[in-house]
C-alpha positions, -999 to 999 in steps of 0.1 A, spaced: 176 -13 225 146 -37 223 132 -48 257 137 -85 265 99 -93 264 98 -82 227 131 -95 214 116 -128 201 93 -110 175 111 -77 170 130 -88 139 97 -98 123 81 -64 131 111 -46 116 109 -66 84 72 -60 80 77 -23 88 102 -21 60 80 -40 36 47 -22 41 55 12 57 91 24 51 91 14 14 122 25 -6 104 41 -36 73 56 -18 77 56 19 45 61 39 58 84 65 23 96 74 15 61 86 48 55 103 47 50 141 85 57 145 86 87 123 101 108 151 130 84 154 138 83 117 174 89 109 168 97 72 153 132 70 146 130 33 120 104 39 102 123 66 93 151 42 71 129 20 36 143 16 6 119 23 -3 96 -6 -32 108 -27 -61 85 -32 -61 69 -66 -90 79 -88 -117 53 -91 -117 34 -124 -149 37 -144 -169 5 -144 -189 -9 -172 -226 -13 -165 -239 -49 -161 -263 -44 -190 -234 -34 -213 -214 -65 -202 -244 -88 -211 -247 -71 -244 -211 -77 -253 -213 -113 -242 -244 -118 -263 -227 -103 -293 -196 -126 -289 -218 -156 -285 -238 -147 -317 -205 -145 -337 -197 -182 -329 
């Protein structure tokens, strides 16, 4: 089914698609370019992935304070 001009690289594209888009545990159907051709309907009902909440970062001043306290203990 793959045109002759793309046959050389098609297997690489399929492997990468399976590795990064059509993942077994969390398929990214919203990012899939062949979603309309998918033969597995349970995957096509996946909702878009929610963005992970940002982790709180420690302020630079607090980091310096902790380092200074550790250095003083030595």
